[in-house]
N, C-alpha and C positions, 0 to 999 in steps of 0.2 A: 578451881580447876588446879590440879596437882601441876607443878611447875615443869617437871621432867616428863619425858615419855618411857614407855617400857623398852628395855634393852637387855643385854646379856648380863648386866648387873642390877638389874630393877625389874620388879614382877609385882604386878597389882592384882588384889582379890577384893571383891565387894564384901563377901564373908568368907571364912575359912571353908575350904571344901574337905574332902577327907584327909585326915593326916598324912596318909599314905602318898597323895599328890604333893603335899608340903615337903614331906621327906625327900622326893624325888628333886624338887627344886633346890632344897638345901644342900644336897650332894652335890648338884650341878654347880651351884655358887662356890662350894668347896674346891671343886675340881678347877675352877677358874681364878680368878682375881678377888672372890668374894662378891656378896651382893645384899640387897635388901628385899625382903617381900613386904609390901605396904599393904595392910588390910584396911578396908574402908575406902578403895578408891575403885571406880569402874576403868576396866583396862581399855575400853574403845574411847570413851569421852575424856577419861582422865577426871571426871567429876568427883568432887570429894563427898562421900555419902556419910562417913563416920562409923563409928563402932557403938554397939550397946554393952550392956555389963555382962551379960551372957557370954559375949564373945572374948571379951577382957578376961573373964575368969577362966574359960576354957584354955586359952593360949598360956596364961600366965601359970596356971595350976597344972596343966597335963603336959602342954607339948615340950617344953625343955627336956624334962627327964625321959619321954618317950623317944625323942630325936636320938639322944645320947645313947639310948639302949640298942635302937635299930641300926645305927650308922657305924662303919669302921673305916678309920679310926673314929671314935665317938665325938660328935660334934656339939659343942656347947653354944646355943644361940644367944646373942644379946639382944634382949626384948624391951622395947620402950615406947612411949607414946610421943606425939606431937600435934599441937592443937592448930587448926586453921580456922580461925574465927570462932564459932561457938561448936565447932566439931572436932573430934579427935581421930587420928589414925593411929593403928598400931604398927610397929616395925619391927620386923624379925630380921636381925643382921647376922649374916653369916661370913666368917673370915675365911681366906683361902688356907687349905690344909697344908701342913707342911709335910705330910705323907700322902703323896699321891700314887694311884687313884683312890679316892674316897668312894665306897660303895654301900648298898643297902645290904645288910648280913644276910637277910633269907634268900636274897637272889643271887649271892657269890659275887667274886672280884671280876667277873665277865659280864653277866646279864644285870648285876646291880649297880653299874656305873653309868652316871648320868652326867650330861654337859648342857651348857647354853649355848644355843646356835641363834643368834639374833636375840629375839625376844621370847624364844621357845625353849622348853626343856624337852631334850631328846635322849634317847639311849645311846651310849656311845660305842661307834664301831670298833672293830679289831685295831685299825691303824690309829685312831684316837687314842685308845687305851695305851699302846705302845709309846706313844708320844707322851703320855702321862707318867709312864715309868721312868722314860728318859728324862722328863723333867725332874722327877724325884731325885734322879741320880745327878742332876745339874749337868746333864748332857743335852746339847741341842743336836737335831737332825743332821744340821749341815756339817757336824763334826764326826758322824758316822763314816766308818771306813766301807769302801766297795771291795769286798774280800777277793773277786775274781781277777782283781787288777794290780799292777804294780806300780812302783815309782815312775818308771818311765812313760807312763800314761800322762804325766804332767809334762806338757812341752816345754823343752829349753829355752826356745825363744821368747815364750810369753813369760816364764819365770824371770829371765833375764830384764825384759822390758818392764816387769812390775817393780823388782828390786833395783833395777840400773846397774846391776853386776851379777856376778855369778854366785850362788849361794850353796851351802852344803845341805845334805839331808836333815841334819840336826836343827837348822834354821826353818824348815818347812815343818817339821815336826811341832816345833815350838809355836809357830804361828798358825798350827791346825790345819795345814794343808795336806800334811801326812798324817797318819796314824801308826805308832809303832806296834809291832806285831806282839802278841804275848807269848807266841810259841818261840822255843830257841832255834836261833840260826835261821829264821825266817824273815823276808824282806817286808819292809814298811808297806802300808797300803794307802793309795790317795783316799782323801776325805770327800765327801759330797761337795763341799766348798772348793776344794782343790781342782776337782774336775770341772766345776762350773766355771771358774777363772781360768784355768791353765790348759783346758783340753778344746780343741776345734770343732768336736762333735758331742757335747755334753749330753744331747738327747738320745744318743745311743746306750748310755748308760744310766741316765734318769729320766723315767718316762715323761715325754713332751717339756723338756726344759727349753722351750722355744718360745717365740712371739708369733702368733697367727695375726697378720694384718688384712683387713678386707675393706674395700670401698663398695659402698651400696648405692643404687639409684632410689631417688625419693627421700622421703623423711622417716618411712618405716620399711618393714617387709624384708625379704630375703632375696631380692634381685641384684645379684652381685655383677660389679662391672670389673672389679680386679681383686685379686687375693694372692697373698704371698706369706710364705713360711720362712721367718728369719731365724737363722741358726748362727753357730760360732760361740765363742765364750760369751759370757753373759754381758760384759762390758762392751763387746762388738754388737750384741743384739741390741743394746739401748742405742748405739749410735746409729746404725743401719735402719732401725724402726723409726728412730726420730727423723732421719733425712726422708724416709720414704712418706711417711704422714705429712711431714711438713710440706712436701711437694703437692699432696693431695689437697691441703687446706689453704694454699697459697693463692693469692689474689692480687690485682692492680699491679702487675709487672710494668716497670720502667726501667729504661735505659738511663744510668746516670755514669756519665763518663765511659769509662769501658766495662763497668759491671752492671749486671741486671740486678735491680733493687725489687723488693717484692713486700707485701704485708700477708701475714698470716691471720687466720680466723680467730685463733687463740694465741695468746703471747707465747713467744718461744720459751721463755723459762718455765713458763706453767706446764707445756707439752713435754719439756724434757723433764722435769721434775715429777709428773704423774708417770712417765715410763720408766724412770729409775726407781720411783717407789714401789711400782708393781713388781719390778725385778728383785728388788733386795728384802721386800717385806713378804713376798709369796711364800705359801707353804708347799715346799718341793717334795713333802711326802705324799702329796696328792698327784695322781696321773693326770694332769689337765694343763693345756697351754694358756699362757697371757694371751688375751684377745683384745686386738684394737678394732673397733667398727667405726667406719665414718660414714656419716650420712649427710644429706644436703644441708640439714638445719642444726646438728649437732654430731658430738663423737662420744663414744663410750670405750673405757679401758676397764677389762674384766681381769681381776686377779685372783688365782686359787687361793683359798684359805682365809678365814674371818679375821676381823681385826684382833690382833694378839693381846692377851692378858687384860691390862688395865685400860686399854684404849677402846672406846666406844663412840657411836655416833653421837652422843651427847657431848663429848669433849673434844671432838676434831678440832685442830687448829688453835686450842689453847695452850699448846706446849707440852702436853702430856704424851709421853712416849714410852715405848717398850719395844727392845730389839728381840726380834723372833730369830734372826739371823746376824748375830753381832760379829761372826769372821767376815761375812760378805759386807756388812756395813763398814767395818774397819778397812777393809781393802779397796772399797769404793771410794772411802774419805782419803784414803793414800794416794789414790788415782786422780784425785781432785774432781771427783763426779758427784759428791754430795758434801754438804756442809755440816752444822751441827745437828744432832738427832732432835726431831720434834719441830724443827722449822719449816719443814717441806709443805705441809699442808697450808700453813699459813702464807706461804710464798705464792702458792697457787692462788689461794682465795684473794690476796692483795693484788697481784699482778691481773687477774681478770678484772677486779673491781676499777683498777687504773686505766684499763683499756674499755670501759664502760660497757662490760659484759655481764650477762646474768651471773649469779654466783654458782659455781659448779655444785651439783648434787652428789653426796656420797650415800650409796645404798649397801646395807649389809643384809643379805638374805639368804640362809643356808651357810655353807662353809666357803663363801666368796665374798669379795668386796668389788663394788663397781663405782666409777667416778664418771658422771655424765656432764660433758662441756656443752653449754648451748653457744651456737655463734650469733645468737641474737642480741643486738645491742639494746643498751636501755638508756633513758632519758635522764641525764644528771640532774639532780636537783639541789638548791642550795639549802633545803630544809633536811632535817634528820629523818630517819626511818619512822619514827613515832608520829613526828608532825605529818607525815606524808601519809601514813594509815588514816589518821583523823581526818585529813583534807579529803581522801578519796572516799571514806564512808560517808562524809557530809555531803558529798556530790552525788554519790551513787545510792545512798541511804542504807544499803547493806551489799556485802560482798563474802565470796568465799575464800578459802586459804589460796587456791589456785589462781584465783583473779588478782589477789594481793600479791602473790609471788610474781606473777608476770608484770604486773605494774611497777614493782619495787626493783626488780631484776635480781632478786636472792632466792635462796632455796626455800621450800615449804617448812623445812627445820626452822630457819631463821625466823620466817613469819609467824609461825607457831610460838616460838619463844616471845616474841615481841607482843603478840595478842594476849598470851598469859599474863604478861606484865601489866597490860593495860585493863585486863579484866581485874586482876588483883587490885588495881587502883581504882576500880568501880567507874572506868570510863568506857568501857565497852562490853557489851554483853553478847552471850551465844544464844543462837535460835536453832535448835534441833540437835540431834546426836549422832549424824551419819555422815559420810564423806562430802555429802552435800550442805553440810552445816553452814549457816550464813553467821555473819558477825554485823553488828550495827552499833552506833554510838548510843551510850547510856544518856538518856534525857532527863 
């Protein structure tokens, strides 16, 4: 079984489809952070099938030159093979383009632009194409100006609170909270970042730049108990949302001295970090609110915008980072609301593990990211996860990924990685190829 699953930088093919489909995926990788097409692997099961001489000859002899001819700028793939036991897979590696958007010539620079959305290749919409043009110019969306506004829309009290002193317009331009006008004798314009940080009503200028918090009855469904829309500058939104949700998930109130103490269902640092991450990493070019949903047994935080650039589901928590909104991140660091870039997910995972909670699950599906926190406690074990898996399979004879995930208190992604390792060591075998696939010890 291939050790990683499909993502925005990894695509599996049992055999090469029509070259036109491969062209689209290659262009999508070039418009992102690059990626690999692995030929000889089933996409659903990740089972390694291998390649034959006909496939090898066709890709080596025909694909490279034809991809270069059909794409703009011309893409040059890096093609090589990798052996897994007695089978080989063929890898087409595409590097990120230095000139975006990359597109298929015959379809033009609007209809021929493709991107990766999760593990799928899709035609880019207009706002994504504009984003690629900005990226090509090394301009982030948060740095764009709002042309209908003037510098006075950045509120003086919020600016003073941020800098701890009065500052002039030049400093705001240098820090990218204002953008100089290109017109002679015309005033500077607030940037997206400036309005988000220094205006009390950013959602009036940036569609749905707010957080919608909703509490539901039960463990699923849409039976709403309470719902609030949190507005204000984004640092205020983080604090207000944190306090509201914290009140919803607090239990075991006790009076200690003159103060009321309580316990939250998930660690306070994980809650604050997850809300902060949703605010500073979201894609503000999408008109959609951040949504926090609290149920009886779990909580979900939904943030518009897929994981940025080189970050994907397979490397979350390993320190890999990419700043979609560097101005906002710098501002939150100055305010003491975030620490070093790339440490947030690790903090969330470690704090939940320390509190004996199931590992939070991250989902990237379409142009959004969702984190799901379970309130379910797990049983601490003195043994490591690999030993625990083997003991569970020995007791139960066989188990699904979901059963092992619940038993260990970790995500399906983590269980899958550990099972793959045990399969490669010939200690576990897989039975079936569907979502109900079971695993058992190799005897």
